[in-house]
N, C-alpha and C positions, 0 to 999 in steps of 0.2 A: 743037429747041432748048425750053427751059423758059421758059414765058411768066411774065413775074412778077406774084405774087402781093400785093407789097409791095413799097413803096421806100423805101431811106434813101439822104438826103444825109449825107456822113462829113465834118467836119470836126475838126479840131484843130490845136494849136499847133505841132507840128513839120513845118519845109518842107523837108527832105530828101527825098534822091531814093529813091523808095517808100515814103514816107511815108503813102499813100493806103491801098496794098496793106498795112503795117503795120498800119493800125486796121481794114480790113477781116480781116485774117487775126485778130485779136485780138476781133473781133465776133462772127465765125463761132463759136470758141470760148466765148465769155461767153453768146452766145444759146443753145448745147448746156445752159448750166447752169439757162438759164431756161427751156426747153421743149426735155428730152432726144429729143422724136421732129420736131421743123421739121424741114424741108427749105430750108437755103442756096440750093439753085437756083434757090427759086421766090421769093427778093429780088433787086431790083437796087439793088444799093449803088453811090452818082453821088459821083465826085469835084467838087471847085468846078472848075467852068468857068473862071470871069471869073477871070483873070490878079490885077484889082484886089482883089477877095475875098481870094485868098490872098495877098496882101500884108498884109492887117489880121488875118491868121489865126496870124501869124507869132508865135512867143515869148508874150509877153502884152500884143500891141499889143489885141488885144480890148477890155483895159481903159484903153484912151485914149479919151476920150472927144473928144479933139481930131481923133484921125486922119481925113482925108478921106475915106476909103473905109467910115468904122466904119457910116455911116448906108447904105450900099450894104449891107453885113452882115445888119442888121437886116432890112433889105427884103426881103434873100438868102432867108431863115431864114421869116417871116413866108407867102412866096410857097411855099415848098415843105411847111408847116406847113398851108395852105387848100388845098393836090392834094385832099385828101380823106383818110378816117380810117384808111386806110392809109399814112400817108405820114409820115416821120417824120425826124428832122434828130437825129443820133449827133454829141455837140459831145464831143471830150476835153480836158482841163486838165490841168495839174500842180496836184498838192497846193503843191510846193515846198518842203517839211515833211517830217520824217518823222511816219508815222504815230502814234508818240505825241507827237507835239507839234504834230499837225492842229489843234487848238483856236487854234492860234494863225496857221493860213493866213490869209487873208483871201479868197482865191479862190471858191471858192464862195459866199461873200456877195457877193462882187461881183458875181461871174457871175447873181447872181438880180437885183441891182440894175442892171448893166451892160446883160444883155443881154433877160433874163424879162422884165422890165418895158417897155423898149422895144420887145422882140417884140409884146406885147400891144398896144402903143400902135397899132404898126402893123398888127396885123390888124384891129383894131378900129376903125381909119382906111378899110384896105380896104373893108371892112364896109360903111362907113357910103356910101363912093363909089360903091361897087354898088347901093345901094337897098337890101342884103340886110340883114336884124336877124339879131344870133347868135341861134342855135337852141341851148339847151344852154351847156354850158362849150366855150369857146374852147379851141379845140385844141394847148394849152398842155402839155400830159402829155405831147404827141407830139415834143419836144426832150427828147432823153437824153442824162445828164450819165454821163460819164465821167471817175472822179479818182482817178490811180492815186498813191499816196505813195511815195517824194518825186517820182519822175517816173515815165514810160513803164517806164524801162528796170527798174523793181521788179515789173514784168509781164513784159518780154522775157527778162529773166536769167536767170527762172525756167526756162528752156531749156537747166538746169545741164551737159548733157550734149554741146548743139551749142556751148554755148560752153567747156567745159574743150578741147573737139577746136578751136576757133579758135585758142584763146589757145593753144596746144601748137602750131598750124600756122605763127604770128605770129614770122616771125625776130627780129624786135625783143624779142621778147618771150622765148617758147622757154618757154610752161609757167606761166610765175612767179607765177601767177593762180590756177589748177587747184585748188589747194589751197582759194580762196576760193568757187570754184564747187562744189567736195565740200561747203564747208560750208553754202552754200544750199541745197543739194538733200536735205541732214539737216535741217535746220528751216526749213522753209517761210516760216516765218513774218518771219524775219530780214531779209530784204529792203527789207522796207515801212519799216527801223530805218534804212535806211543813205544816209546823207546825200550828194546827188549820185552814185548808183551808177556812171554814164556815166565818172566820174571816177579811179573806184576800180580800173578794170581796162582790158586794151590795146584791148579791143574799141571804146570810144566808144559812138559810134551808128553806126559803121559798117554793123554787120551786123543791122539791128533788124528789116529786111525777113526774111532769111532765118531770125532766130530765131521771131520770131511764124508765120511759115506753118510752122515745125516745131516747136512748141509740140505735146507729146502729152498729148491729152486724158486720161488721169491726172494728170499732171502740173498740170495747170488744176485739174482736180479737188480736189487736194491742196491748192494754194494759198487757192482758194475754204473749205476747211475750216479752215485756220490762222486762219480769224475776222479778216484784217483789211481794207486797203483794197480787193481784190476782192471780198470778201465783201457787206463796205458796198454795191459798185455793182450786186453780182446781184442784192441782196434786197433795195434800190431798183425795178430793174428789173422783179422776182416781185412788185413791187405796182401796176404798169400793167396797168390792164386793157384800153385801147388798144394796147399790146404783147403781151398774152398773145394777144389777140383777132387780133392779123395773123398771130406764128407758128403758133397754129394753124392758119392757114387755107392753111398752106404743107405741112402734113402731107400723105404721102402718101394718094389717097383709098382 
């Protein structure tokens, strides 16, 4: 069994069955675009174990300052970040806009105001409680944000071959959306401009885990080079020195 050289707490808006595995599968592909030589087998991907935390993760509940479990979420994230310089939190939120309309989305700004600022306060409080003075910068750079536009299906439906096949196999649809998947395969930038993509095809969100786990590395690279939301997310991770060092530590000796 491989020994974990870094650990990542994986959090996200989706609360459906297989949501954690879906995000982990996506993360493995995304990190390959950040460090092509890293070994995911040396990373421990952790789910949120606390049922109360899962309640506040659902949908846009993280924006609700009055949610009874919101303070617990802040403490949960702060605890993970304070474990060490190879401990991360990967957090997925949807843009809830098309990529072209991303400037009208409040989610990233509110994430910074509602999550990052409060997590910083928690970390500072914990350090004061323990009598420790901060050494260097607080570990907020270890809080990694993934924001697909409009939603996570803008990335998952890029598995166009599996999407088309599942559509054909659906007796209630019988392939009515295959042409749409083929169009998305021909132009990888289109899905970022689709409003509520899971409402456009028969799959909805039922096969998200299967689509994520079956994503082809070449397809992911093509989506990256399309220059929209995935490219933006990866570019941000490329600038994260803590993540780069942690991924490098997983490479084969």
